[in-house]
C-alpha positions in Angstrom: 74.1 101.0 96.5 75.0 102.5 100.2 72.8 101.5 102.9 73.3 102.8 106.2 71.1 101.6 109.4 70.7 102.8 112.8 74.2 104.4 112.6 75.2 105.8 116.1 78.6 107.1 117.1 79.5 108.2 120.5 82.7 109.7 122.3 82.2 109.2 125.8 79.0 111.0 126.8 79.2 112.8 123.4 77.1 111.7 120.9 78.4 112.5 117.1 75.5 110.7 115.6 72.1 109.3 116.7 70.5 106.4 115.2 70.9 107.7 111.2 69.7 105.5 108.4 69.2 106.2 104.6 69.9 104.4 101.4 71.8 105.8 98.3 71.1 104.2 95.3 73.4 103.6 92.2 73.6 106.5 90.2 72.3 109.2 92.9 74.2 112.4 94.1 73.5 112.9 97.7 75.1 115.8 99.5 75.2 116.4 103.6 74.4 119.8 104.7 74.6 120.9 108.4 76.5 123.2 110.7 80.0 122.1 112.3 79.4 119.3 114.5 76.5 117.7 113.0 78.2 114.5 112.2 79.0 115.1 108.5 82.6 114.2 108.6 81.8 111.4 111.4 79.3 110.0 108.7 81.5 109.8 105.7 84.4 108.6 108.0 82.1 105.4 109.0 81.0 104.8 105.6 84.3 104.7 104.0 85.8 102.6 106.8 88.2 105.0 108.4 86.1 105.1 111.6 84.0 102.3 113.2 80.2 102.9 114.5 79.1 102.5 118.3 76.1 101.0 116.8 74.5 100.2 113.4 75.7 99.0 110.2 77.0 100.5 106.7 77.0 98.3 103.6 78.4 99.6 100.3 77.4 97.0 97.4 76.4 94.4 99.6 80.0 94.7 101.5 80.0 95.4 105.2 82.3 98.1 106.1 83.6 96.3 109.2 83.5 92.9 107.8 85.1 93.9 104.2 87.0 97.0 104.7 89.2 96.3 101.7 86.4 95.5 99.3 84.9 98.7 100.4 87.8 100.7 99.8 87.8 99.5 96.6 84.9 100.8 95.6 85.1 104.1 97.3 86.8 107.3 96.3 87.1 109.9 99.3 88.9 113.0 99.7 87.9 114.3 103.1 87.3 117.7 104.1 87.8 119.6 100.5 84.8 121.1 99.8 83.9 121.2 95.8 84.1 124.5 94.2 80.6 126.4 93.8 81.5 126.6 90.0 81.9 122.7 89.7 78.9 121.2 88.0 78.5 117.5 88.5 77.0 115.1 85.8 76.7 111.5 85.0 75.8 112.2 81.6 78.5 112.0 79.1 77.0 113.8 76.0 76.4 117.1 78.6 79.8 116.4 80.1 81.7 116.7 76.4 79.5 118.7 74.2 80.4 122.4 73.4 83.3 122.8 75.9 86.2 124.5 75.3 88.6 121.8 76.8 88.4 118.3 78.1 90.1 117.1 80.9 90.8 113.3 81.1 91.7 111.6 84.3 91.2 107.8 84.2 93.2 104.8 84.9 95.6 104.3 81.9 94.2 100.9 81.2 90.6 102.2 80.8 91.8 105.1 78.7 90.9 103.5 75.1 87.4 102.4 76.1 86.5 105.9 77.7 88.3 108.0 75.2 86.5 105.9 72.5 83.0 107.0 74.0 84.3 110.4 74.3 85.5 110.7 70.7 81.9 109.7 69.6 80.3 112.8 71.6 82.5 115.4 71.6 83.9 118.3 68.7 87.1 116.7 67.1 88.6 120.3 67.6 88.3 120.3 71.2 91.8 119.9 72.9 92.0 116.8 75.3 94.4 117.2 78.2 95.5 114.0 79.8 96.7 113.5 83.3 96.7 109.8 83.4 100.0 108.3 83.8 100.5 104.8 82.1 101.4 102.6 78.9 99.0 100.3 77.8 99.4 96.7 78.1 99.0 94.5 75.0 99.9 97.5 72.2 102.5 99.2 74.4 101.2 102.5 73.1 101.5 105.7 75.1 97.9 107.2 75.7 98.7 109.9 72.8 99.2 107.0 70.6 95.8 105.5 71.9 94.1 108.6 71.5 95.3 109.0 67.5 94.5 105.6 66.9 90.8 106.6 68.1 90.7 110.1 66.8 93.4 110.8 64.2 93.3 114.4 64.4 92.8 114.7 68.1 94.6 118.0 69.6 96.2 116.2 72.7 98.3 117.6 75.7 99.9 115.9 78.9 99.7 117.4 82.2 102.2 115.4 84.4 104.8 116.3 87.4 104.7 116.0 91.1 101.1 116.6 92.0 99.6 114.6 94.5 95.8 115.3 94.5 95.5 115.8 98.2 97.9 118.5 98.1 96.7 120.1 95.1 93.2 120.2 96.5 94.3 121.9 99.5 96.1 124.9 97.2 99.5 123.5 98.5 102.3 124.8 95.9 102.8 122.6 93.1 105.0 122.6 89.8 103.9 120.6 86.8 104.6 120.5 83.2 102.5 120.2 80.2 103.4 118.7 77.0 102.3 119.0 73.4 103.4 118.6 70.0 101.4 121.5 69.3 103.1 124.4 71.2 100.2 126.7 71.1 98.0 124.3 72.6 100.7 123.6 75.5 100.7 127.5 75.9 97.0 127.6 76.3 97.2 124.7 79.0 99.7 126.5 80.5 97.5 129.6 80.8 94.4 127.5 81.7 95.7 125.8 84.6 98.3 128.2 86.2 97.6 129.8 89.5 99.2 131.5 92.5 99.7 127.9 93.7 99.8 125.8 90.7 102.9 126.8 88.2 102.9 125.1 84.7 105.6 124.7 82.6 105.7 123.9 79.0 107.7 121.1 77.1 107.9 119.8 73.4 108.9 116.6 74.3 105.5 114.6 74.8 107.3 111.1 74.5 109.6 112.2 77.5 106.8 113.6 79.6 104.3 110.6 78.9 107.3 107.9 79.7 108.6 109.7 82.8 104.8 110.1 84.3 104.4 106.3 83.4 107.8 104.6 84.4 108.4 106.4 87.7 105.5 104.5 89.1 107.6 101.1 88.5 110.3 102.5 90.4 107.9 103.8 93.3 106.8 100.1 93.8 110.5 99.0 94.1 111.4 102.0 96.6 108.0 100.7 98.6 109.1 97.2 98.8 112.5 98.3 99.8 110.8 100.3 102.6 108.6 97.1 103.5 111.9 95.0 104.0 113.3 97.9 105.8 116.5 98.2 103.8 117.2 101.6 104.8 117.8 105.1 103.0 120.9 103.7 101.0 118.8 101.2 99.3 116.1 103.5 98.3 118.3 106.1 97.1 120.2 103.6 94.7 116.7 102.5 93.5 115.6 106.0 92.6 119.2 107.1 90.9 119.6 103.5 88.9 115.7 103.8 88.1 116.1 107.2 86.7 118.8 105.9 84.3 116.8 102.7 83.1 113.6 105.2 82.7 115.9 107.6 80.5 117.4 105.0 78.3 113.8 103.6 77.4 112.8 107.2 76.8 115.7 107.6 74.6 115.0 104.5 72.5 111.5 105.7 72.0 112.6 109.1 70.6 112.2 111.1 74.0 114.9 113.8 75.3 117.4 112.9 78.0 116.7 116.4 79.7 113.0 115.6 80.1 113.8 112.9 82.8 115.8 115.3 84.6 112.9 117.7 84.8 109.5 117.7 86.6 108.0 114.7 84.7 111.2 112.6 85.4 113.1 113.2 88.4 110.4 115.6 90.2 107.7 113.0 90.0 110.2 110.2 90.7 111.3 111.7 94.1 107.8 112.7 95.0 106.0 109.0 94.3 109.1 107.0 95.8 109.0 109.0 99.1 105.3 110.1 100.1 102.8 108.2 101.6 100.1 109.6 99.4 101.8 107.7 96.6 99.6 104.5 95.9 102.3 102.3 94.3 104.8 103.4 97.0 102.2 102.3 99.8 101.5 98.9 97.8 105.2 98.2 97.3 105.6 98.7 101.2 102.9 96.3 101.7 104.4 93.6 99.2 107.8 94.2 101.0 106.1 93.2 104.1 104.7 89.8 102.6 101.4 90.7 101.3 100.4 89.2 98.2 100.0 91.5 95.1 96.1 91.1 95.4 95.9 91.6 99.0 98.3 95.0 98.8 96.1 96.3 95.9 93.1 95.6 98.0 94.5 97.2 101.2 95.6 100.5 98.8 92.0 100.2 98.0 92.8 102.4 94.5 94.3 101.9 91.1 98.0 101.0 91.2 99.1 102.0 87.7 102.6 100.7 88.4 101.8 97.2 88.1 100.3 97.3 84.6 103.0 99.6 83.5 105.8 97.2 84.7 104.3 94.7 82.6 104.0 96.8 79.5 107.7 98.2 80.1 109.4 94.8 80.7 107.9 94.1 77.1 108.7 97.4 75.5 112.3 96.9 76.8 112.6 93.6 75.3 111.1 95.1 72.1 113.7 98.1 72.2 116.4 95.7 73.4 117.1 98.3 76.0 118.6 97.0 79.7 116.1 97.8 82.4 117.0 95.3 85.3 114.9 97.0 87.9 111.9 96.8 85.9 112.4 93.3 85.0 112.9 92.6 88.6 109.9 94.4 89.7 107.7 92.7 86.9 108.6 89.2 88.1 108.1 90.0 91.6 104.5 91.3 90.5 104.2 87.8 88.6 105.2 85.7 91.5 108.1 84.3 89.7 110.9 85.7 92.2 110.7 86.9 95.7 111.7 90.2 96.9 115.0 88.7 98.4 116.0 86.9 95.3 115.3 89.8 93.3 117.6 91.9 95.6 120.4 89.1 95.0 119.7 89.6 91.2 120.1 93.4 91.3 123.2 93.2 93.6 124.8 90.4 91.9 124.9 91.7 88.6 128.2 92.2 86.3 130.2 94.9 87.6 130.1 98.0 85.7 131.4 101.6 84.9 128.4 104.1 86.1 127.4 105.6 83.2 125.3 108.9 83.5 122.7 109.7 80.8 122.2 113.6 80.3 
């Protein structure tokens, strides 16, 4: 529930909001309508904690936005100044959402994928293609999300859509290039046709394993790049993190049946670059906060969204041991997350390793 009480916002003598009060119950969809300058954006920025009110209060699920800003940000997803297309229908009815559809797009956190897809599969036509944009490896089972989907629905028609594509830029129709992968070449081409626009270019790839692993593993390296930035280690350190990171990603990919060249493409180095360098990246932002001395829970709370790299680090560390693949950066980041090693000790461990010849995997 969202409760807004006597909300007022003044900018000098200009009153942007004047004593506004309303309540939004759980499960309710509410829209703001009004001309430019009516205060719609101001109200949303106050509700989401990005702006303080002059008078009044806002609580979200019992948390006051001023007293508990991190808790509120964890509960709210907000993409400001992006109008939803008029053709987009909203529903909270799963049966309605998945019945009689030509294609289903799955966009849920990786660790919730099994639970959500179990519900979806019970309602959908088994012949309906699934396009998944989540990037992760399931903890415990150590399965890629396509493998999870096939455990639930063996005959599922599945494609992954991955690559450097921050939602903030896609929503603004900024030029973006991604890749779709499926073991069904016809499905990959169909997905390419559906999603391609003048500003959104889609390539196809038959290496589903590599595309899924590239999207998942780069989040671990982005955490490391953020930690490096938080420690102010400079550009050299981050470049090394990214370069050696893609090597680790490729090693594990090869052990699991992926192709090395996939990691040199959009789902590998492309996604790695944007995730390690952009402030849109939740994983990099979380890493920066950890590098600055925040605990992992504090960093996650401040980011206010799911940080996939934290769970993926645990799964990838376990996979590397299972497959006997050397992944020192991944293991150091995992142990930092667990609290068994601090950032400076991790640097010493990585820099003090046995001297080796550089092996380039292509």
